[in-house]
HTML snippet that shows the backbone in 3Dmol.js (N, CA, C, O; Angstrom):
<script src="https://3Dmol.org/build/3Dmol-min.js"></script>
<div id="view" style="width:600px;height:400px;position:relative"></div>
<script>
const pdb = `
ATOM      1  N   UNK A   1     -20.155 251.607  -8.253  1.00  0.00           N
ATOM      2  CA  UNK A   1     -20.242 251.038  -6.866  1.00  0.00           C
ATOM      3  C   UNK A   1     -21.590 251.436  -6.169  1.00  0.00           C
ATOM      4  O   UNK A   1     -22.271 252.289  -6.737  1.00  0.00           O
ATOM      5  N   UNK A   2     -21.978 250.972  -5.153  1.00  0.00           N
ATOM      6  CA  UNK A   2     -23.459 251.101  -4.700  1.00  0.00           C
ATOM      7  C   UNK A   2     -23.146 251.786  -3.118  1.00  0.00           C
ATOM      8  O   UNK A   2     -22.163 251.486  -2.441  1.00  0.00           O
ATOM      9  N   UNK A   3     -24.144 252.703  -2.736  1.00  0.00           N
ATOM     10  CA  UNK A   3     -23.780 253.511  -1.555  1.00  0.00           C
ATOM     11  C   UNK A   3     -23.117 252.563  -0.427  1.00  0.00           C
ATOM     12  O   UNK A   3     -22.156 252.783   0.311  1.00  0.00           O
ATOM     13  N   UNK A   4     -23.886 251.529  -0.534  1.00  0.00           N
ATOM     14  CA  UNK A   4     -23.862 250.358   0.640  1.00  0.00           C
ATOM     15  C   UNK A   4     -22.383 249.927   0.519  1.00  0.00           C
ATOM     16  O   UNK A   4     -21.837 249.526   1.546  1.00  0.00           O
ATOM     17  N   UNK A   5     -21.840 249.959  -0.372  1.00  0.00           N
ATOM     18  CA  UNK A   5     -20.181 249.966  -0.271  1.00  0.00           C
ATOM     19  C   UNK A   5     -19.096 250.601   0.005  1.00  0.00           C
ATOM     20  O   UNK A   5     -17.926 250.238   0.125  1.00  0.00           O
ATOM     21  N   UNK A   6     -19.856 252.035   0.132  1.00  0.00           N
ATOM     22  CA  UNK A   6     -18.934 252.958   0.319  1.00  0.00           C
ATOM     23  C   UNK A   6     -18.222 253.040   1.621  1.00  0.00           C
ATOM     24  O   UNK A   6     -18.883 252.575   2.550  1.00  0.00           O
ATOM     25  N   UNK A   7     -17.143 253.470   1.915  1.00  0.00           N
ATOM     26  CA  UNK A   7     -16.332 253.596   3.099  1.00  0.00           C
ATOM     27  C   UNK A   7     -16.955 254.891   3.860  1.00  0.00           C
ATOM     28  O   UNK A   7     -17.516 255.832   3.299  1.00  0.00           O
ATOM     29  N   UNK A   8     -16.756 254.753   5.134  1.00  0.00           N
ATOM     30  CA  UNK A   8     -17.149 255.861   5.815  1.00  0.00           C
ATOM     31  C   UNK A   8     -15.727 257.081   5.836  1.00  0.00           C
ATOM     32  O   UNK A   8     -14.557 256.757   5.637  1.00  0.00           O
ATOM     33  N   UNK A   9     -16.136 258.269   6.080  1.00  0.00           N
ATOM     34  CA  UNK A   9     -15.532 259.572   6.002  1.00  0.00           C
ATOM     35  C   UNK A   9     -14.440 259.721   4.525  1.00  0.00           C
ATOM     36  O   UNK A   9     -13.294 260.143   4.370  1.00  0.00           O
ATOM     37  N   UNK A  10     -15.370 259.198   3.701  1.00  0.00           N
ATOM     38  CA  UNK A  10     -14.851 259.329   2.459  1.00  0.00           C
ATOM     39  C   UNK A  10     -15.942 260.132   1.347  1.00  0.00           C
ATOM     40  O   UNK A  10     -17.134 259.824   1.340  1.00  0.00           O
ATOM     41  N   UNK A  11     -15.456 261.055   0.540  1.00  0.00           N
ATOM     42  CA  UNK A  11     -16.557 261.593  -0.110  1.00  0.00           C
ATOM     43  C   UNK A  11     -16.743 261.066  -1.705  1.00  0.00           C
ATOM     44  O   UNK A  11     -15.872 260.800  -2.533  1.00  0.00           O
ATOM     45  N   UNK A  12     -17.869 261.028  -1.790  1.00  0.00           N
ATOM     46  CA  UNK A  12     -18.574 260.152  -3.182  1.00  0.00           C
ATOM     47  C   UNK A  12     -19.286 261.213  -4.197  1.00  0.00           C
ATOM     48  O   UNK A  12     -19.655 262.295  -3.741  1.00  0.00           O
ATOM     49  N   UNK A  13     -19.412 261.008  -5.102  1.00  0.00           N
ATOM     50  CA  UNK A  13     -20.105 261.833  -6.382  1.00  0.00           C
ATOM     51  C   UNK A  13     -21.400 260.770  -6.673  1.00  0.00           C
ATOM     52  O   UNK A  13     -21.214 259.591  -6.975  1.00  0.00           O
ATOM     53  N   UNK A  14     -22.739 261.388  -6.532  1.00  0.00           N
ATOM     54  CA  UNK A  14     -23.704 260.551  -6.919  1.00  0.00           C
ATOM     55  C   UNK A  14     -23.665 260.314  -8.591  1.00  0.00           C
ATOM     56  O   UNK A  14     -23.572 261.265  -9.367  1.00  0.00           O
ATOM     57  N   UNK A  15     -23.732 259.203  -8.942  1.00  0.00           N
ATOM     58  CA  UNK A  15     -23.765 259.004 -10.316  1.00  0.00           C
ATOM     59  C   UNK A  15     -25.114 258.675 -11.111  1.00  0.00           C
ATOM     60  O   UNK A  15     -25.318 258.942 -12.295  1.00  0.00           O
ATOM     61  N   UNK A  16     -25.986 258.046 -10.234  1.00  0.00           N
ATOM     62  CA  UNK A  16     -27.350 257.748 -10.531  1.00  0.00           C
ATOM     63  C   UNK A  16     -28.124 257.169  -9.468  1.00  0.00           C
ATOM     64  O   UNK A  16     -27.621 256.541  -8.537  1.00  0.00           O
ATOM     65  N   UNK A  17     -29.453 257.403  -9.627  1.00  0.00           N
ATOM     66  CA  UNK A  17     -30.409 256.696  -8.859  1.00  0.00           C
ATOM     67  C   UNK A  17     -31.501 255.843  -9.500  1.00  0.00           C
ATOM     68  O   UNK A  17     -32.338 256.217 -10.322  1.00  0.00           O
ATOM     69  N   UNK A  18     -31.329 254.551  -8.941  1.00  0.00           N
ATOM     70  CA  UNK A  18     -32.357 253.642  -9.501  1.00  0.00           C
ATOM     71  C   UNK A  18     -33.510 253.590  -8.522  1.00  0.00           C
ATOM     72  O   UNK A  18     -33.548 254.334  -7.543  1.00  0.00           O
ATOM     73  N   UNK A  19     -34.435 252.714  -8.794  1.00  0.00           N
ATOM     74  CA  UNK A  19     -35.586 252.590  -8.016  1.00  0.00           C
ATOM     75  C   UNK A  19     -37.090 253.364  -8.573  1.00  0.00           C
ATOM     76  O   UNK A  19     -37.170 253.915  -9.671  1.00  0.00           O
ATOM     77  N   UNK A  20     -38.014 253.292  -7.768  1.00  0.00           N
ATOM     78  CA  UNK A  20     -39.404 253.772  -8.350  1.00  0.00           C
ATOM     79  C   UNK A  20     -39.575 255.271  -7.803  1.00  0.00           C
ATOM     80  O   UNK A  20     -38.894 255.735  -6.889  1.00  0.00           O
ATOM     81  N   UNK A  21     -40.525 255.924  -8.455  1.00  0.00           N
ATOM     82  CA  UNK A  21     -40.705 257.249  -8.329  1.00  0.00           C
ATOM     83  C   UNK A  21     -40.762 257.905  -7.199  1.00  0.00           C
ATOM     84  O   UNK A  21     -40.374 259.059  -7.018  1.00  0.00           O
ATOM     85  N   UNK A  22     -41.396 256.961  -6.176  1.00  0.00           N
ATOM     86  CA  UNK A  22     -41.630 257.409  -4.973  1.00  0.00           C
ATOM     87  C   UNK A  22     -40.332 257.518  -4.181  1.00  0.00           C
ATOM     88  O   UNK A  22     -40.363 258.456  -3.385  1.00  0.00           O
ATOM     89  N   UNK A  23     -39.135 256.777  -4.180  1.00  0.00           N
ATOM     90  CA  UNK A  23     -37.717 256.810  -3.852  1.00  0.00           C
ATOM     91  C   UNK A  23     -37.117 257.790  -4.237  1.00  0.00           C
ATOM     92  O   UNK A  23     -36.550 258.563  -3.466  1.00  0.00           O
ATOM     93  N   UNK A  24     -37.156 257.965  -5.957  1.00  0.00           N
ATOM     94  CA  UNK A  24     -36.467 259.153  -6.373  1.00  0.00           C
ATOM     95  C   UNK A  24     -37.064 260.646  -5.780  1.00  0.00           C
ATOM     96  O   UNK A  24     -36.280 261.493  -5.352  1.00  0.00           O
ATOM     97  N   UNK A  25     -38.407 260.846  -5.803  1.00  0.00           N
ATOM     98  CA  UNK A  25     -38.831 261.931  -5.173  1.00  0.00           C
ATOM     99  C   UNK A  25     -38.157 262.152  -3.889  1.00  0.00           C
ATOM    100  O   UNK A  25     -37.562 263.202  -3.647  1.00  0.00           O
ATOM    101  N   UNK A  26     -38.234 261.284  -3.154  1.00  0.00           N
ATOM    102  CA  UNK A  26     -37.937 261.795  -1.550  1.00  0.00           C
ATOM    103  C   UNK A  26     -36.605 261.915  -1.759  1.00  0.00           C
ATOM    104  O   UNK A  26     -36.220 262.800  -0.995  1.00  0.00           O
ATOM    105  N   UNK A  27     -35.689 261.486  -2.397  1.00  0.00           N
ATOM    106  CA  UNK A  27     -34.283 261.688  -2.654  1.00  0.00           C
ATOM    107  C   UNK A  27     -34.087 263.055  -3.003  1.00  0.00           C
ATOM    108  O   UNK A  27     -33.532 263.862  -2.259  1.00  0.00           O
ATOM    109  N   UNK A  28     -34.595 263.350  -4.268  1.00  0.00           N
ATOM    110  CA  UNK A  28     -34.698 264.647  -4.870  1.00  0.00           C
ATOM    111  C   UNK A  28     -34.890 265.938  -3.806  1.00  0.00           C
ATOM    112  O   UNK A  28     -34.216 266.966  -3.742  1.00  0.00           O
ATOM    113  N   UNK A  29     -36.168 265.481  -2.907  1.00  0.00           N
ATOM    114  CA  UNK A  29     -36.446 266.482  -2.076  1.00  0.00           C
ATOM    115  C   UNK A  29     -35.447 266.978  -1.097  1.00  0.00           C
ATOM    116  O   UNK A  29     -35.388 268.140  -0.694  1.00  0.00           O
ATOM    117  N   UNK A  30     -34.482 265.769  -0.665  1.00  0.00           N
ATOM    118  CA  UNK A  30     -33.468 265.952   0.057  1.00  0.00           C
ATOM    119  C   UNK A  30     -32.353 266.611  -0.592  1.00  0.00           C
ATOM    120  O   UNK A  30     -31.413 267.077   0.052  1.00  0.00           O
ATOM    121  N   UNK A  31     -32.439 266.660  -1.855  1.00  0.00           N
ATOM    122  CA  UNK A  31     -31.318 267.515  -2.552  1.00  0.00           C
ATOM    123  C   UNK A  31     -30.169 266.665  -3.017  1.00  0.00           C
ATOM    124  O   UNK A  31     -29.140 267.186  -3.447  1.00  0.00           O
ATOM    125  N   UNK A  32     -30.396 264.818  -2.904  1.00  0.00           N
ATOM    126  CA  UNK A  32     -29.852 264.337  -3.222  1.00  0.00           C
ATOM    127  C   UNK A  32     -29.898 263.872  -4.763  1.00  0.00           C
ATOM    128  O   UNK A  32     -30.702 262.995  -5.080  1.00  0.00           O
ATOM    129  N   UNK A  33     -29.221 264.329  -5.527  1.00  0.00           N
ATOM    130  CA  UNK A  33     -29.132 264.440  -7.130  1.00  0.00           C
ATOM    131  C   UNK A  33     -27.891 263.635  -7.759  1.00  0.00           C
ATOM    132  O   UNK A  33     -26.818 263.479  -7.175  1.00  0.00           O
ATOM    133  N   UNK A  34     -28.226 263.109  -9.138  1.00  0.00           N
ATOM    134  CA  UNK A  34     -26.609 262.951  -9.710  1.00  0.00           C
ATOM    135  C   UNK A  34     -25.870 263.952  -9.978  1.00  0.00           C
ATOM    136  O   UNK A  34     -26.466 264.876 -10.531  1.00  0.00           O
ATOM    137  N   UNK A  35     -24.695 264.109  -9.769  1.00  0.00           N
ATOM    138  CA  UNK A  35     -23.612 265.095  -9.818  1.00  0.00           C
ATOM    139  C   UNK A  35     -23.267 265.621  -8.300  1.00  0.00           C
ATOM    140  O   UNK A  35     -22.229 266.254  -8.108  1.00  0.00           O
ATOM    141  N   UNK A  36     -24.121 265.352  -7.300  1.00  0.00           N
ATOM    142  CA  UNK A  36     -23.829 265.814  -5.853  1.00  0.00           C
ATOM    143  C   UNK A  36     -22.842 265.167  -5.303  1.00  0.00           C
ATOM    144  O   UNK A  36     -22.555 264.008  -5.603  1.00  0.00           O
ATOM    145  N   UNK A  37     -22.132 265.976  -4.302  1.00  0.00           N
ATOM    146  CA  UNK A  37     -21.223 265.138  -3.537  1.00  0.00           C
ATOM    147  C   UNK A  37     -21.509 265.196  -2.153  1.00  0.00           C
ATOM    148  O   UNK A  37     -21.861 266.202  -1.538  1.00  0.00           O
ATOM    149  N   UNK A  38     -21.268 263.605  -1.516  1.00  0.00           N
ATOM    150  CA  UNK A  38     -21.919 263.431  -0.365  1.00  0.00           C
ATOM    151  C   UNK A  38     -20.820 263.086   0.534  1.00  0.00           C
ATOM    152  O   UNK A  38     -19.794 263.313  -0.108  1.00  0.00           O
ATOM    153  N   UNK A  39     -20.516 262.652   1.700  1.00  0.00           N
ATOM    154  CA  UNK A  39     -19.644 262.088   2.636  1.00  0.00           C
ATOM    155  C   UNK A  39     -20.251 261.147   3.391  1.00  0.00           C
ATOM    156  O   UNK A  39     -21.176 261.551   4.095  1.00  0.00           O
ATOM    157  N   UNK A  40     -19.894 259.656   3.444  1.00  0.00           N
ATOM    158  CA  UNK A  40     -20.603 258.821   4.450  1.00  0.00           C
ATOM    159  C   UNK A  40     -20.209 259.167   5.693  1.00  0.00           C
ATOM    160  O   UNK A  40     -18.986 259.281   5.771  1.00  0.00           O
ATOM    161  N   UNK A  41     -20.942 259.428   6.943  1.00  0.00           N
ATOM    162  CA  UNK A  41     -20.376 259.609   7.961  1.00  0.00           C
ATOM    163  C   UNK A  41     -20.433 258.458   9.098  1.00  0.00           C
ATOM    164  O   UNK A  41     -19.519 258.281   9.903  1.00  0.00           O
ATOM    165  N   UNK A  42     -21.591 257.721   9.060  1.00  0.00           N
ATOM    166  CA  UNK A  42     -21.661 256.569   9.667  1.00  0.00           C
ATOM    167  C   UNK A  42     -22.663 255.293   9.213  1.00  0.00           C
ATOM    168  O   UNK A  42     -23.852 255.528   9.000  1.00  0.00           O
ATOM    169  N   UNK A  43     -22.232 254.208   9.103  1.00  0.00           N
ATOM    170  CA  UNK A  43     -23.037 253.149   8.701  1.00  0.00           C
ATOM    171  C   UNK A  43     -23.703 252.234  10.077  1.00  0.00           C
ATOM    172  O   UNK A  43     -22.958 251.920  11.006  1.00  0.00           O
ATOM    173  N   UNK A  44     -24.822 251.950  10.076  1.00  0.00           N
ATOM    174  CA  UNK A  44     -25.136 251.427  11.402  1.00  0.00           C
ATOM    175  C   UNK A  44     -24.660 249.836  11.118  1.00  0.00           C
ATOM    176  O   UNK A  44     -24.448 249.470   9.962  1.00  0.00           O
ATOM    177  N   UNK A  45     -24.531 249.054  12.091  1.00  0.00           N
ATOM    178  CA  UNK A  45     -24.179 247.856  11.849  1.00  0.00           C
ATOM    179  C   UNK A  45     -25.743 247.136  11.415  1.00  0.00           C
ATOM    180  O   UNK A  45     -26.907 247.534  11.456  1.00  0.00           O
ATOM    181  N   UNK A  46     -24.999 245.752  10.946  1.00  0.00           N
ATOM    182  CA  UNK A  46     -25.904 244.784  10.299  1.00  0.00           C
ATOM    183  C   UNK A  46     -26.966 245.385   9.286  1.00  0.00           C
ATOM    184  O   UNK A  46     -26.429 245.816   8.265  1.00  0.00           O
ATOM    185  N   UNK A  47     -28.114 245.495   9.317  1.00  0.00           N
ATOM    186  CA  UNK A  47     -29.127 246.169   8.203  1.00  0.00           C
ATOM    187  C   UNK A  47     -29.400 247.583   8.388  1.00  0.00           C
ATOM    188  O   UNK A  47     -30.079 248.154   7.535  1.00  0.00           O
ATOM    189  N   UNK A  48     -28.882 248.333   9.568  1.00  0.00           N
ATOM    190  CA  UNK A  48     -29.201 249.598   9.509  1.00  0.00           C
ATOM    191  C   UNK A  48     -28.964 250.615   8.735  1.00  0.00           C
ATOM    192  O   UNK A  48     -28.432 250.421   7.642  1.00  0.00           O
ATOM    193  N   UNK A  49     -29.396 252.196   9.255  1.00  0.00           N
ATOM    194  CA  UNK A  49     -29.425 252.904   7.977  1.00  0.00           C
ATOM    195  C   UNK A  49     -27.813 253.630   8.009  1.00  0.00           C
ATOM    196  O   UNK A  49     -26.964 253.379   8.864  1.00  0.00           O
ATOM    197  N   UNK A  50     -27.672 254.441   7.023  1.00  0.00           N
ATOM    198  CA  UNK A  50     -26.528 255.152   6.406  1.00  0.00           C
ATOM    199  C   UNK A  50     -26.770 256.647   7.097  1.00  0.00           C
ATOM    200  O   UNK A  50     -27.884 257.157   6.977  1.00  0.00           O
ATOM    201  N   UNK A  51     -25.795 257.296   7.768  1.00  0.00           N
ATOM    202  CA  UNK A  51     -25.760 258.792   7.536  1.00  0.00           C
ATOM    203  C   UNK A  51     -24.675 259.412   6.824  1.00  0.00           C
ATOM    204  O   UNK A  51     -23.465 259.240   6.970  1.00  0.00           O
ATOM    205  N   UNK A  52     -25.490 260.389   5.785  1.00  0.00           N
ATOM    206  CA  UNK A  52     -24.358 261.233   4.997  1.00  0.00           C
ATOM    207  C   UNK A  52     -24.633 262.451   5.017  1.00  0.00           C
ATOM    208  O   UNK A  52     -25.757 262.911   5.220  1.00  0.00           O
ATOM    209  N   UNK A  53     -23.658 263.061   4.814  1.00  0.00           N
ATOM    210  CA  UNK A  53     -23.309 264.814   4.762  1.00  0.00           C
ATOM    211  C   UNK A  53     -23.881 265.153   3.202  1.00  0.00           C
ATOM    212  O   UNK A  53     -23.472 264.478   2.257  1.00  0.00           O
ATOM    213  N   UNK A  54     -24.726 266.101   3.031  1.00  0.00           N
ATOM    214  CA  UNK A  54     -25.105 266.725   2.015  1.00  0.00           C
ATOM    215  C   UNK A  54     -25.169 267.861   2.137  1.00  0.00           C
ATOM    216  O   UNK A  54     -25.885 268.275   3.048  1.00  0.00           O
ATOM    217  N   UNK A  55     -24.638 268.587   1.498  1.00  0.00           N
ATOM    218  CA  UNK A  55     -24.755 270.339   1.429  1.00  0.00           C
ATOM    219  C   UNK A  55     -24.778 270.966   2.713  1.00  0.00           C
ATOM    220  O   UNK A  55     -25.635 271.812   2.969  1.00  0.00           O
ATOM    221  N   UNK A  56     -23.808 270.582   3.637  1.00  0.00           N
ATOM    222  CA  UNK A  56     -23.752 270.813   5.163  1.00  0.00           C
ATOM    223  C   UNK A  56     -24.787 270.179   6.103  1.00  0.00           C
ATOM    224  O   UNK A  56     -24.774 270.519   7.287  1.00  0.00           O
ATOM    225  N   UNK A  57     -25.790 269.174   5.609  1.00  0.00           N
ATOM    226  CA  UNK A  57     -26.914 268.757   6.511  1.00  0.00           C
ATOM    227  C   UNK A  57     -26.283 267.371   6.505  1.00  0.00           C
ATOM    228  O   UNK A  57     -25.579 266.919   5.602  1.00  0.00           O
ATOM    229  N   UNK A  58     -26.672 266.683   7.769  1.00  0.00           N
ATOM    230  CA  UNK A  58     -26.925 265.211   7.715  1.00  0.00           C
ATOM    231  C   UNK A  58     -28.100 264.689   7.382  1.00  0.00           C
ATOM    232  O   UNK A  58     -29.172 265.163   7.757  1.00  0.00           O
ATOM    233  N   UNK A  59     -27.997 263.847   6.778  1.00  0.00           N
ATOM    234  CA  UNK A  59     -29.563 262.827   6.252  1.00  0.00           C
ATOM    235  C   UNK A  59     -29.102 261.624   6.700  1.00  0.00           C
ATOM    236  O   UNK A  59     -27.902 261.382   6.829  1.00  0.00           O
ATOM    237  N   UNK A  60     -30.219 260.647   7.012  1.00  0.00           N
ATOM    238  CA  UNK A  60     -30.197 259.115   7.310  1.00  0.00           C
ATOM    239  C   UNK A  60     -31.289 258.660   6.228  1.00  0.00           C
ATOM    240  O   UNK A  60     -32.425 259.081   6.010  1.00  0.00           O
ATOM    241  N   UNK A  61     -30.513 257.627   5.620  1.00  0.00           N
ATOM    242  CA  UNK A  61     -31.010 256.969   4.370  1.00  0.00           C
ATOM    243  C   UNK A  61     -31.036 255.364   4.687  1.00  0.00           C
ATOM    244  O   UNK A  61     -29.978 254.811   4.986  1.00  0.00           O
ATOM    245  N   UNK A  62     -32.276 254.612   4.616  1.00  0.00           N
ATOM    246  CA  UNK A  62     -32.208 253.372   4.712  1.00  0.00           C
ATOM    247  C   UNK A  62     -31.655 252.732   3.846  1.00  0.00           C
ATOM    248  O   UNK A  62     -31.645 253.151   2.688  1.00  0.00           O
ATOM    249  N   UNK A  63     -30.857 251.158   4.319  1.00  0.00           N
ATOM    250  CA  UNK A  63     -29.877 250.525   3.381  1.00  0.00           C
ATOM    251  C   UNK A  63     -30.766 250.207   2.158  1.00  0.00           C
ATOM    252  O   UNK A  63     -30.199 250.251   1.066  1.00  0.00           O
ATOM    253  N   UNK A  64     -32.278 249.846   2.191  1.00  0.00           N
ATOM    254  CA  UNK A  64     -32.874 249.743   1.145  1.00  0.00           C
ATOM    255  C   UNK A  64     -32.688 250.784   0.042  1.00  0.00           C
ATOM    256  O   UNK A  64     -32.507 250.391  -1.110  1.00  0.00           O
ATOM    257  N   UNK A  65     -32.719 251.946   0.294  1.00  0.00           N
ATOM    258  CA  UNK A  65     -32.650 252.961  -0.664  1.00  0.00           C
ATOM    259  C   UNK A  65     -31.076 253.348  -1.010  1.00  0.00           C
ATOM    260  O   UNK A  65     -30.675 253.837  -2.066  1.00  0.00           O
ATOM    261  N   UNK A  66     -30.466 253.080  -0.104  1.00  0.00           N
ATOM    262  CA  UNK A  66     -28.851 253.179  -0.255  1.00  0.00           C
ATOM    263  C   UNK A  66     -28.256 252.376  -1.362  1.00  0.00           C
ATOM    264  O   UNK A  66     -27.298 252.783  -2.018  1.00  0.00           O
ATOM    265  N   UNK A  67     -28.835 251.244  -1.554  1.00  0.00           N
ATOM    266  CA  UNK A  67     -28.687 250.083  -2.423  1.00  0.00           C
ATOM    267  C   UNK A  67     -28.974 250.550  -3.586  1.00  0.00           C
ATOM    268  O   UNK A  67     -28.372 250.184  -4.596  1.00  0.00           O
ATOM    269  N   UNK A  68     -29.745 251.251  -3.591  1.00  0.00           N
ATOM    270  CA  UNK A  68     -30.121 251.868  -5.094  1.00  0.00           C
ATOM    271  C   UNK A  68     -29.524 253.389  -5.798  1.00  0.00           C
ATOM    272  O   UNK A  68     -29.847 254.002  -6.816  1.00  0.00           O
ATOM    273  N   UNK A  69     -28.590 253.623  -4.809  1.00  0.00           N
ATOM    274  CA  UNK A  69     -28.029 254.932  -5.363  1.00  0.00           C
ATOM    275  C   UNK A  69     -26.510 254.385  -5.701  1.00  0.00           C
ATOM    276  O   UNK A  69     -25.915 253.651  -4.912  1.00  0.00           O
ATOM    277  N   UNK A  70     -25.959 254.803  -6.918  1.00  0.00           N
ATOM    278  CA  UNK A  70     -24.539 254.843  -7.415  1.00  0.00           C
ATOM    279  C   UNK A  70     -23.915 255.607  -7.216  1.00  0.00           C
ATOM    280  O   UNK A  70     -24.293 256.770  -7.361  1.00  0.00           O
ATOM    281  N   UNK A  71     -22.618 255.281  -6.776  1.00  0.00           N
ATOM    282  CA  UNK A  71     -21.536 256.399  -6.330  1.00  0.00           C
ATOM    283  C   UNK A  71     -20.161 256.326  -6.912  1.00  0.00           C
ATOM    284  O   UNK A  71     -19.773 255.361  -7.570  1.00  0.00           O
ATOM    285  N   UNK A  72     -19.562 257.203  -6.691  1.00  0.00           N
ATOM    286  CA  UNK A  72     -17.983 256.863  -7.657  1.00  0.00           C
ATOM    287  C   UNK A  72     -17.445 258.006  -6.725  1.00  0.00           C
ATOM    288  O   UNK A  72     -17.872 259.135  -6.485  1.00  0.00           O
ATOM    289  N   UNK A  73     -16.144 257.169  -6.206  1.00  0.00           N
ATOM    290  CA  UNK A  73     -14.932 258.396  -5.242  1.00  0.00           C
ATOM    291  C   UNK A  73     -14.883 259.425  -5.695  1.00  0.00           C
ATOM    292  O   UNK A  73     -15.164 259.597  -6.881  1.00  0.00           O
ATOM    293  N   UNK A  74     -14.451 260.582  -4.759  1.00  0.00           N
ATOM    294  CA  UNK A  74     -14.148 261.540  -5.324  1.00  0.00           C
ATOM    295  C   UNK A  74     -12.440 261.803  -5.269  1.00  0.00           C
ATOM    296  O   UNK A  74     -11.901 261.782  -4.163  1.00  0.00           O
ATOM    297  N   UNK A  75     -11.744 262.012  -6.309  1.00  0.00           N
ATOM    298  CA  UNK A  75     -10.172 261.802  -6.261  1.00  0.00           C
ATOM    299  C   UNK A  75      -9.749 263.264  -5.870  1.00  0.00           C
ATOM    300  O   UNK A  75      -8.559 263.545  -5.725  1.00  0.00           O
TER     301      UNK A  75
END
`;
const viewer = $3Dmol.createViewer("view");
viewer.addModel(pdb, "pdb");
viewer.setStyle({}, {cartoon: {color: "spectrum"}});
viewer.zoomTo();
viewer.render();
</script>
């Protein structure tokens, strides 16, 4: 499933990141790598950004980049 399909207040594990080198580099610098657990805090309405918690830090990701992040729910 894509991050854009994720529910708020649930924890997910990043499985893969698709996209160009620039987008991947930006996410890697933020610490968003395959295998990392994130929690979706907020999804802005319409085409707005996502706020996720990663390593006790909140980061905001645009919807376009969020659609390129594949996640799996943590059970």
